[in-house]
TORZALO-346771 format. One record per residue: residue in one letter; y, x, z of N, C-alpha, C, O in turn. Coordinates in pm, whole numbers, plus 50000, padded with zeros to 5 digits. Layout:
REM TORZALO-346771
NODE  rest    n.Y    n.X    n.Z   ca.Y   ca.X   ca.Z    c.Y    c.X    c.Z    o.Y    o.X    o.Z
NODE     a      Y      X      Z      Y      X      Z      Y      X      Z      Y      X      Z
...
END
This chain:
REM TORZALO-346771
NODE  rest    n.Y    n.X    n.Z   ca.Y   ca.X   ca.Z    c.Y    c.X    c.Z    o.Y    o.X    o.Z
NODE     m  67396  08130  25791  67517  08194  25746  67581  08275  25858  67650  08373  25831
NODE     d  67561  08235  25982  67618  08309  26094  67561  08450  26104  67629  08543  26146
NODE     f  67434  08465  26064  67370  08596  26070  67446  08698  25985  67472  08809  26030
NODE     f  67481  08659  25862  67551  08750  25773  67695  08777  25818  67740  08891  25815
NODE     s  67765  08675  25860  67904  08694  25902  67912  08774  26032  68002  08857  26048
NODE     d  67820  08751  26124  67818  08829  26248  67787  08976  26220  67852  09065  26275
NODE     n  67688  09000  26136  67652  09139  26104  67763  09207  26025  67786  09326  26043
NODE     f  67830  09134  25938  67939  09194  25862  68053  09235  25955  68109  09343  25940
NODE     q  68088  09150  26050  68196  09183  26142  68159  09303  26229  68244  09385  26262
NODE     e  68032  09312  26266  67988  09420  26353  67974  09554  26279  67997  09660  26337
NODE     h  67938  09549  26151  67912  09670  26073  67998  09677  25948  67951  09723  25844
NODE     k  68122  09631  25955  68209  09623  25838  68230  09759  25773  68221  09770  25651
NODE     g  68258  09862  25852  68282  09995  25796  68161  10051  25724  68174  10110  25617
NODE     k  68044  10032  25781  67921  10082  25719  67893  10010  25588  67856  10073  25489
NODE     i  67910  09879  25588  67881  09800  25469  67980  09833  25358  67939  09855  25244
NODE     l  68109  09837  25389  68209  09869  25287  68194  10012  25238  68213  10039  25119
NODE     g  68161  10105  25327  68138  10243  25286  68018  10256  25193  68023  10331  25095
NODE     a  67911  10183  25223  67793  10187  25137  67823  10127  24999  67779  10180  24897
NODE     i  67898  10018  24996  67935  09956  24868  68024  10050  24788  68005  10066  24667
NODE     l  68122  10111  24853  68211  10206  24785  68132  10326  24733  68154  10371  24620
NODE     g  68041  10378  24812  67956  10489  24768  67869  10452  24650  67851  10532  24558
NODE     l  67816  10332  24651  67734  10284  24539  67817  10273  24412  67773  10314  24304
NODE     i  67937  10218  24424  68024  10203  24307  68063  10339  24251  68057  10360  24129
NODE     i  68101  10433  24338  68139  10567  24291  68018  10638  24229  68032  10707  24129
NODE     g  67901  10621  24288  67780  10681  24231  67749  10627  24093  67713  10704  24003
NODE     i  67762  10498  24073  67737  10438  23942  67840  10488  23841  67805  10519  23727
NODE     i  67967  10495  23882  68071  10544  23791  68043  10689  23751  68062  10725  23635
NODE     i  67999  10773  23845  67968  10912  23813  67851  10920  23715  67854  11000  23622
NODE     l  67749  10836  23734  67636  10836  23642  67676  10791  23502  67626  10843  23403
NODE     v  67765  10693  23494  67804  10637  23364  67903  10728  23292  67885  10756  23174
NODE     f  68006  10775  23360  68114  10848  23294  68109  10999  23315  68167  11072  23235
NODE     g  68044  11047  23417  68041  11190  23447  68132  11222  23563  68220  11143  23599
NODE     f  68110  11339  23622  68180  11376  23745  68330  11394  23722  68410  11339  23797
NODE     f  68368  11471  23620  68509  11505  23604  68593  11386  23558  68709  11374  23597
NODE     k  68537  11299  23477  68609  11178  23438  68628  11087  23559  68734  11025  23575
NODE     t  68528  11079  23643  68539  11000  23765  68642  11061  23859  68721  10989  23919
NODE     l  68641  11193  23871  68739  11262  23954  68881  11235  23904  68973  11216  23984
NODE     f  68899  11235  23772  69030  11204  23714  69073  11062  23748  69189  11039  23784
NODE     v  68983  10967  23737  69016  10827  23768  69052  10813  23916  69148  10743  23950
NODE     v  68977  10877  24004  69008  10871  24147  69144  10935  24175  69222  10883  24254
NODE     f  69172  11049  24110  69300  11117  24128  69416  11029  24082  69517  11019  24152
NODE     t  69402  10966  23966  69511  10879  23919  69525  10755  24007  69636  10704  24024
NODE     a  69417  10707  24064  69426  10594  24156  69502  10633  24282  69580  10554  24335
NODE     i  69480  10755  24331  69552  10804  24449  69701  10818  24418  69785  10781  24500
NODE     i  69733  10871  24300  69873  10884  24259  69937  10746  24250  70051  10727  24294
NODE     g  69866  10649  24195  69917  10512  24187  69939  10452  24324  70037  10379  24346
NODE     y  69850  10481  24417  69865  10433  24554  69991  10490  24618  70066  10418  24684
NODE     i  70014  10620  24598  70132  10684  24656  70259  10626  24597  70355  10600  24670
NODE     i  70262  10605  24466  70380  10545  24402  70402  10403  24454  70516  10365  24481
NODE     g  70297  10327  24467  70309  10192  24522  70359  10193  24666  70434  10104  24706
NODE     k  70317  10293  24742  70363  10305  24880  70513  10333  24885  70583  10284  24975
NODE     f  70564  10411  24789  70708  10434  24780  70783  10303  24764  70882  10278  24833
NODE     f  70733  10218  24673  70800  10091  24649  70791  09999  24770  70887  09930  24803
NODE     d  70676  09998  24836  70659  09913  24954  70751  09955  25068  70808  09870  25136
NODE     n  70765  10085  25088  70846  10136  25198  70992  10158  25161  71073  10199  25243
NODE     k  71024  10131  25034  71160  10154  24983  71204  10297  25010  71317  10322  25050
NODE     m  71113  10392  24986  71138  10533  25009  71158  10601  24874  71086  10573  24778
NODE     s  71255  10690  24866  71278  10763  24742  71188  10886  24738  71134  10929  24841
NODE     l  71174  10942  24620  71094  11063  24605  71155  11178  24685  71082  11259  24742
NODE     r  71286  11185  24689  71355  11290  24765  71321  11279  24914  71297  11380  24980
NODE     d  71319  11156  24968  71284  11137  25110  71142  11186  25137  71116  11252  25238
NODE     y  71051  11154  25045  70911  11195  25061  70899  11347  25056  70829  11406  25138
NODE     l  70967  11410  24961  70961  11556  24951  71022  11621  25073  70975  11727  25117
NODE     d  71127  11561  25129  71187  11615  25251  71087  11610  25368  71092  11695  25457
NODE     k  70998  11512  25367  70898  11501  25473  70789  11608  25461  70744  11662  25562
NODE     i  70746  11639  25336  70631  11727  25321  70668  11873  25298  70585  11961  25323
NODE     l  70789  11900  25250  70828  12039  25225  70906  12094  25344  70968  12017  25417
NODE     p  70902  12224  25364  70980  12281  25473  71129  12268  25447  71170  12255  25332
NODE     p  71211  12272  25552  71354  12260  25533  71411  12369  25444  71369  12485  25451
NODE     g  71507  12331  25361  71574  12426  25274  71507  12448  25141  71560  12523  25058
NODE     v  71393  12386  25116  71323  12402  24988  71355  12283  24899  71320  12169  24932
NODE     r  71421  12309  24787  71449  12203  24689  71456  12259  24552  71479  12185  24456
END
Protein backbone atom coordinates (compact mmCIF):
# COMPACT_ATOMS: atom_id res chain seq x y z
CA UNK A 1 0.00 0.00 0.00
CA UNK A 2 2.95 2.34 0.57
CA UNK A 3 3.86 2.07 -3.11
CA UNK A 4 0.57 3.61 -4.22
CA UNK A 5 0.41 6.31 -1.55
CA UNK A 6 4.05 7.33 -2.12
CA UNK A 7 3.57 7.52 -5.88
CA UNK A 8 0.31 9.43 -5.49
CA UNK A 9 1.96 12.04 -3.28
CA UNK A 10 4.86 12.38 -5.69
CA UNK A 11 2.75 12.57 -8.88
CA UNK A 12 -0.56 13.96 -7.59
CA UNK A 13 -0.92 16.61 -10.31
CA UNK A 14 -0.24 14.16 -13.13
CA UNK A 15 -2.63 11.56 -11.76
CA UNK A 16 -5.47 14.01 -11.10
CA UNK A 17 -4.92 15.67 -14.49
CA UNK A 18 -5.08 12.32 -16.26
CA UNK A 19 -8.27 11.36 -14.41
CA UNK A 20 -9.86 14.73 -15.20
CA UNK A 21 -8.86 14.41 -18.86
CA UNK A 22 -10.32 10.91 -19.02
CA UNK A 23 -13.60 12.07 -17.48
CA UNK A 24 -13.88 15.05 -19.85
CA UNK A 25 -13.03 12.82 -22.82
CA UNK A 26 -15.74 10.33 -21.90
CA UNK A 27 -18.28 13.13 -21.42
CA UNK A 28 -17.40 14.56 -24.86
CA UNK A 29 -17.83 11.14 -26.47
CA UNK A 30 -21.17 10.54 -24.76
CA UNK A 31 -22.80 13.98 -25.01
CA UNK A 32 -20.85 15.83 -27.72
CA UNK A 33 -18.45 18.75 -27.66
CA UNK A 34 -20.87 21.68 -27.35
CA UNK A 35 -23.03 20.09 -24.66
CA UNK A 36 -19.89 19.34 -22.69
CA UNK A 37 -18.67 22.90 -23.22
CA UNK A 38 -22.01 24.17 -21.90
CA UNK A 39 -21.75 21.98 -18.78
CA UNK A 40 -18.18 23.15 -18.13
CA UNK A 41 -19.24 26.79 -18.62
CA UNK A 42 -22.14 26.46 -16.18
CA UNK A 43 -19.86 24.74 -13.67
CA UNK A 44 -17.44 27.68 -13.88
CA UNK A 45 -20.33 30.14 -13.36
CA UNK A 46 -21.45 28.09 -10.35
CA UNK A 47 -17.92 28.16 -8.96
CA UNK A 48 -17.76 31.95 -9.29
CA UNK A 49 -21.14 32.38 -7.58
CA UNK A 50 -20.04 30.07 -4.79
CA UNK A 51 -16.84 32.06 -4.41
CA UNK A 52 -18.94 35.21 -3.91
CA UNK A 53 -20.76 33.55 -1.03
CA UNK A 54 -17.55 32.20 0.51
CA UNK A 55 -15.81 35.58 0.38
CA UNK A 56 -18.95 37.53 1.28
CA UNK A 57 -18.32 39.67 -1.81
CA UNK A 58 -21.13 41.42 -3.66
CA UNK A 59 -21.48 41.43 -7.42
CA UNK A 60 -20.78 45.17 -7.43
CA UNK A 61 -17.45 44.60 -5.61
CA UNK A 62 -16.48 41.97 -8.17
CA UNK A 63 -17.39 44.19 -11.12
CA UNK A 64 -15.40 47.04 -9.57
CA UNK A 65 -12.37 44.72 -9.56
CA UNK A 66 -12.62 43.62 -13.20
CA UNK A 67 -13.98 46.73 -14.94
CA UNK A 68 -12.05 49.95 -15.40
CA UNK A 69 -12.90 52.84 -13.09
CA UNK A 70 -15.97 54.85 -13.99
CA UNK A 71 -17.72 52.05 -15.91
CA UNK A 72 -21.11 51.09 -14.48
